C-alpha positions as CSV (number, residue, x, y, z in Angstrom):
1,M,-12.8,1.8,-38.5
2,D,-10.1,0.5,-36.0
3,A,-11.0,-2.2,-33.3
4,A,-10.7,0.4,-30.4
5,R,-14.0,1.9,-31.5
6,L,-16.2,-1.0,-32.4
7,P,-18.6,-2.5,-30.0
8,H,-17.6,-5.6,-28.1
9,R,-19.6,-8.0,-30.0
10,L,-18.3,-6.8,-33.1
11,L,-14.5,-7.3,-32.0
12,P,-12.5,-10.3,-33.1
13,V,-12.3,-13.0,-30.3
14,G,-8.8,-12.5,-29.6
15,R,-8.9,-8.7,-29.0
16,R,-11.6,-8.4,-26.2
17,H,-9.2,-8.8,-23.3
18,I,-7.0,-5.6,-22.7
19,R,-4.3,-6.5,-20.1
20,R,-3.3,-3.7,-17.5
21,K,0.2,-2.8,-17.4
22,L,1.5,-3.7,-14.3
23,R,3.7,-1.3,-12.4
24,D,5.6,-1.1,-9.1
25,N,2.9,0.5,-6.6
26,I,5.8,1.9,-4.5
27,M,6.4,4.3,-7.3
28,G,3.2,5.9,-6.3
29,I,4.7,7.6,-3.3
30,T,5.9,10.7,-5.3
31,R,9.0,13.0,-4.8
32,P,6.7,15.8,-3.5
33,A,5.1,13.3,-1.0
34,I,8.5,12.2,0.4
35,R,9.6,15.8,0.3
36,R,6.4,16.8,2.4
37,L,7.3,14.0,4.9
38,A,10.9,15.0,5.2
39,R,9.9,18.8,5.9
40,R,7.7,17.7,8.6
41,G,10.8,16.0,10.2
42,G,12.8,19.3,9.7
43,V,15.1,18.3,6.7
44,V,15.7,21.1,4.6
45,R,17.5,19.6,1.6
46,I,17.2,16.1,0.0
47,K,19.7,14.4,-2.3
48,K,18.4,12.9,-5.7
49,E,19.4,9.3,-4.4
50,V,17.8,9.2,-1.2
51,Y,14.2,9.1,-2.9
52,D,14.8,5.4,-3.9
53,E,16.1,4.6,-0.6
54,I,13.2,6.0,1.5
55,R,10.8,4.0,-0.9
56,V,12.7,0.8,0.2
57,V,12.5,1.8,3.8
58,I,8.6,2.6,3.6
59,K,8.1,-0.7,1.5
60,T,9.9,-2.6,4.2
61,R,8.1,-1.0,7.2
62,I,4.6,-1.4,5.8
63,A,5.4,-5.0,5.1
64,E,6.5,-5.3,8.9
65,V,3.2,-3.6,9.9
66,L,1.0,-5.8,7.8
67,Q,2.8,-9.1,9.2
68,Q,1.8,-7.7,12.8
69,V,-1.9,-7.1,11.6
70,V,-2.4,-10.4,10.0
71,H,-0.9,-12.0,13.3
72,I,-3.6,-10.1,15.2
73,M,-6.1,-11.1,12.8
74,D,-5.3,-14.8,12.9
75,S,-5.6,-14.6,16.7
76,A,-9.0,-12.7,16.8
77,S,-10.5,-15.5,14.5
78,T,-12.1,-18.6,15.9
79,G,-12.9,-22.2,14.7
80,S,-15.9,-21.1,12.7
81,Y,-15.5,-17.3,12.4
82,Q,-12.6,-15.8,10.4
83,R,-12.2,-12.1,10.2
84,R,-11.5,-10.7,6.5
85,T,-11.5,-7.2,7.2
86,V,-8.8,-4.9,8.8
87,S,-9.8,-2.0,10.9
88,T,-7.8,1.0,11.9
89,R,-8.0,-0.8,15.3
90,D,-6.1,-3.5,14.3
91,V,-3.2,-1.4,12.6
92,A,-3.3,1.0,15.8
93,Y,-2.7,-2.2,18.0
94,A,-0.1,-3.5,15.5
95,L,2.0,-0.6,15.7
96,K,1.5,-0.6,19.7
97,R,2.9,-3.8,19.6
98,M,5.8,-2.7,17.7
99,G,6.7,0.3,20.2
100,N,5.2,2.9,18.3
101,T,2.1,4.2,20.1
102,L,-0.6,6.0,17.7
103,Y,-2.7,8.3,19.6
104,G,-6.2,9.4,18.7
105,F,-7.5,5.7,17.9
106,D,-8.6,4.1,20.9
């Protein structure tokens, strides 16, 4: 019987912890998802090399928005109270500060 099918109490001590394989999360934005966004923007054909470039642009844009959200949350915190949860209002306000008004989130 191999070690993968044994109960935890019978496993050798060194085999209990299984490490997760790390991957780049930006690859979670798949080619079909990028294609759907491009179709919404009116693009008909997409070159193969564009997908990686779009992922880089999306990653930098998300980093900019998150930086603004962190600034908003820091300014909303007081001496004894510190906010730890990001709300949709925070993201909408951050986008508004960056010049992209997001409607429907008053």
